[in-house]
C-alpha positions as CSV (number, residue, x, y, z in Angstrom):
1,X,-0.3,0.0,-0.1
2,X,1.3,3.6,-0.7
3,X,1.6,5.3,2.6
4,X,1.3,8.6,0.4
5,X,-2.2,7.8,-0.3
6,X,-3.7,6.7,3.2
7,X,-4.5,10.4,4.1
8,X,-6.3,10.7,1.3
9,X,-8.0,7.1,1.3
10,X,-9.1,7.6,4.8
11,X,-11.3,11.2,4.2
12,X,-14.1,10.1,1.5
13,X,-15.1,7.4,3.8
14,X,-14.9,9.8,7.0
15,X,-17.3,12.7,4.9
16,X,-19.5,10.1,4.0
17,X,-19.6,8.9,8.1
18,X,-19.5,12.7,8.8
19,X,-22.7,13.7,6.4
20,X,-24.5,11.2,7.9
21,X,-23.8,11.6,11.3
22,X,-25.0,15.6,10.6
23,X,-28.0,15.0,8.9
24,X,-29.2,11.7,11.4
25,X,-28.4,13.1,14.7
26,X,-29.6,16.6,13.7
27,X,-32.7,15.4,13.0
28,X,-33.3,12.9,16.0
29,X,-32.0,16.0,18.2
30,X,-35.0,18.3,16.7
31,X,-37.3,15.6,17.0
32,X,-36.5,14.6,20.6
33,X,-36.5,18.9,21.3
34,X,-39.7,19.2,19.6
35,X,-41.1,16.6,21.4
36,X,-40.8,18.7,24.8
37,X,-38.4,16.8,26.4
38,X,-35.9,18.2,29.3
39,X,-32.7,19.3,27.5
40,X,-30.9,16.9,29.7
41,X,-32.6,13.6,27.9
42,X,-32.5,15.1,24.9
43,X,-28.6,15.2,25.3
44,X,-28.5,11.3,27.4
45,X,-30.9,10.0,24.5
46,X,-29.0,11.4,21.5
47,X,-25.6,10.8,22.5
48,X,-26.9,7.4,23.1
49,X,-27.7,7.4,19.6
50,X,-24.6,8.6,18.2
51,X,-22.5,5.6,20.0
52,X,-25.1,3.2,19.0
53,X,-25.2,4.2,15.3
54,X,-21.9,4.8,14.6
55,X,-20.7,1.2,15.7
56,X,-23.6,-0.1,13.5
57,X,-22.3,2.1,10.5
58,X,-18.6,1.3,11.1
59,X,-19.2,-2.9,10.9
60,X,-21.3,-2.2,7.8
61,X,-18.6,-0.2,6.2
62,X,-15.9,-2.7,6.9
63,X,-17.9,-5.5,5.7
64,X,-19.2,-3.6,2.5
65,X,-15.3,-2.8,2.0
66,X,-14.3,-6.6,2.5
67,X,-16.9,-7.6,-0.1
68,X,-15.8,-5.3,-2.3
69,X,-11.7,-6.3,-1.7
70,X,-13.1,-10.0,-2.5
71,X,-14.5,-9.1,-5.6
72,X,-12.0,-7.3,-7.1
73,X,-9.3,-10.4,-6.2
74,X,-9.6,-13.7,-7.5
75,X,-12.5,-15.6,-7.4
76,X,-15.3,-14.6,-5.4
77,X,-16.5,-16.5,-2.4
78,X,-20.3,-17.3,-4.4
79,X,-17.8,-18.7,-7.3
80,X,-16.6,-21.0,-5.4
81,X,-19.7,-22.3,-3.9
82,X,-21.7,-22.7,-7.3
83,X,-18.3,-24.3,-8.2
84,X,-18.9,-26.8,-5.7
85,X,-22.1,-27.9,-6.0
86,X,-23.1,-31.0,-7.4
87,X,-25.6,-30.1,-10.3
88,X,-25.4,-30.0,-13.9
89,X,-22.1,-28.9,-15.2
90,X,-24.1,-27.0,-18.2
91,X,-26.5,-25.4,-15.4
92,X,-23.6,-24.6,-13.0
93,X,-21.2,-23.0,-15.7
94,X,-24.1,-20.7,-16.7
95,X,-24.4,-19.8,-13.3
96,X,-20.6,-19.1,-12.5
97,X,-21.0,-17.2,-16.3
98,X,-23.6,-15.2,-14.8
99,X,-22.2,-13.7,-11.6
100,X,-18.3,-13.3,-13.2
101,X,-20.3,-11.3,-15.9
102,X,-21.7,-8.9,-13.0
103,X,-18.7,-9.0,-10.9
104,X,-17.1,-7.6,-14.1
105,X,-19.8,-5.2,-14.5
106,X,-19.6,-4.2,-11.1
107,X,-15.7,-3.4,-11.6
108,X,-16.2,-1.4,-14.6
109,X,-18.6,0.9,-12.8
110,X,-16.6,1.6,-9.6
111,X,-13.0,0.0,-9.7
112,X,-10.4,2.4,-11.4
113,X,-7.2,4.0,-10.6
114,X,-8.5,7.2,-9.4
115,X,-11.1,5.7,-7.3
116,X,-10.6,7.4,-4.0
117,X,-11.0,4.4,-1.5
118,X,-8.9,2.6,-4.0
119,X,-6.0,1.0,-1.5
120,X,-7.8,1.3,2.1
121,X,-8.1,-1.8,4.1
122,X,-11.5,-2.7,5.2
123,X,-10.3,-1.6,9.2
124,X,-9.3,1.5,7.7
125,X,-12.5,1.9,5.9
126,X,-14.6,1.2,8.9
127,X,-13.0,3.3,11.6
128,X,-13.3,6.1,9.0
129,X,-17.1,5.5,8.7
130,X,-17.3,5.3,12.6
131,X,-15.1,8.5,12.8
132,X,-16.8,11.0,11.2
133,X,-20.2,9.8,12.2
134,X,-18.7,10.5,15.7
135,X,-17.8,13.5,14.5
136,X,-20.7,14.7,13.0
137,X,-22.5,13.5,16.4
138,X,-20.4,15.6,18.6
139,X,-20.7,18.2,16.1
140,X,-24.5,18.9,16.3
141,X,-24.4,18.2,20.3
142,X,-21.8,20.9,20.7
143,X,-23.8,23.8,18.2
144,X,-26.8,23.1,20.0
145,X,-25.4,23.6,23.4
146,X,-25.1,27.4,21.8
147,X,-28.3,27.7,20.2
148,X,-31.3,25.7,19.4
149,X,-34.6,25.8,17.9
150,X,-37.3,27.6,17.6
151,X,-34.3,29.8,16.8
152,X,-33.5,29.2,13.0
153,X,-29.5,30.3,13.9
154,X,-29.0,27.1,15.1
155,X,-29.2,25.4,11.8
156,X,-26.7,28.0,10.3
157,X,-24.0,26.1,10.8
158,X,-24.7,22.5,10.4
159,X,-26.1,23.9,6.9
160,X,-22.8,26.0,6.0
161,X,-20.9,22.7,6.6
162,X,-23.4,20.6,5.1
163,X,-23.0,22.2,1.9
164,X,-19.5,22.0,2.0
165,X,-18.9,18.2,2.8
166,X,-21.4,17.8,0.0
167,X,-19.3,19.6,-2.4
168,X,-16.3,17.6,-1.5
169,X,-18.7,14.2,-2.2
170,X,-19.8,15.6,-5.1
171,X,-16.6,16.5,-6.8
172,X,-14.3,13.7,-5.7
173,X,-17.2,11.1,-7.3
174,X,-17.3,13.2,-10.5
175,X,-20.5,14.7,-10.4
176,X,-21.9,18.5,-10.3
177,X,-20.4,19.3,-7.0
178,X,-22.7,22.5,-6.8
179,X,-25.9,20.2,-7.5
180,X,-24.7,18.0,-4.2
181,X,-23.8,21.3,-2.3
182,X,-27.4,22.1,-2.7
183,X,-28.7,18.6,-2.4
184,X,-27.0,17.9,0.8
185,X,-27.2,21.1,2.6
186,X,-31.1,22.0,2.0
187,X,-32.0,18.2,2.6
188,X,-30.3,17.7,5.5
189,X,-31.8,21.3,6.9
190,X,-35.5,20.4,6.0
191,X,-35.2,16.9,7.7
192,X,-34.3,18.7,10.6
193,X,-36.8,21.0,10.7
194,X,-39.5,18.7,9.2
195,X,-38.2,15.9,12.6
196,X,-38.6,18.7,15.1
197,X,-42.2,19.9,13.9
198,X,-43.4,16.4,13.5
199,X,-42.1,16.0,17.4
200,X,-44.4,18.3,18.3
201,X,-47.2,15.9,17.1
202,X,-46.7,13.7,20.1
203,X,-45.9,15.9,23.0
């Protein structure tokens, strides 16, 4: 592995986790706030949720990345299973051929020399997503220590951070960065507002 690429390969997973952390945790916090719970309970429940969801996302990222690497190198497990089946040779060969064709299509779509996560190990990818989500959750909690809804200024910093992250995320994937900036920032704030007012119906 090229050590010079490690900082960059860590960033995409971190950004993915950070975006998810900001949007999910902000929506959860706003829902509990709109529900009218005492402030200490809102922070407690949100903090517990941050850790729990971050662990789940980190594990999911780990297993997803491991499967990606298995699909890229040699025969995948499913192909080995097909080849070991005691079935008609023609049917078995067709099943293997179909799987290999899907594998090739996956590689052409997702794997190339410019892939930002191309060299990252599953452990590091899972850790980067976990760390990003935790950072997003901590940012939301810290921001709400300063000001909260219904003061709409509480959404200003999350909006700006989501806009910057959306720009980076779409830029790295070769898509329209401005559209990504608007999509992620607006949808994140809309989710927070929707959760806040939805929570008021459960008082």
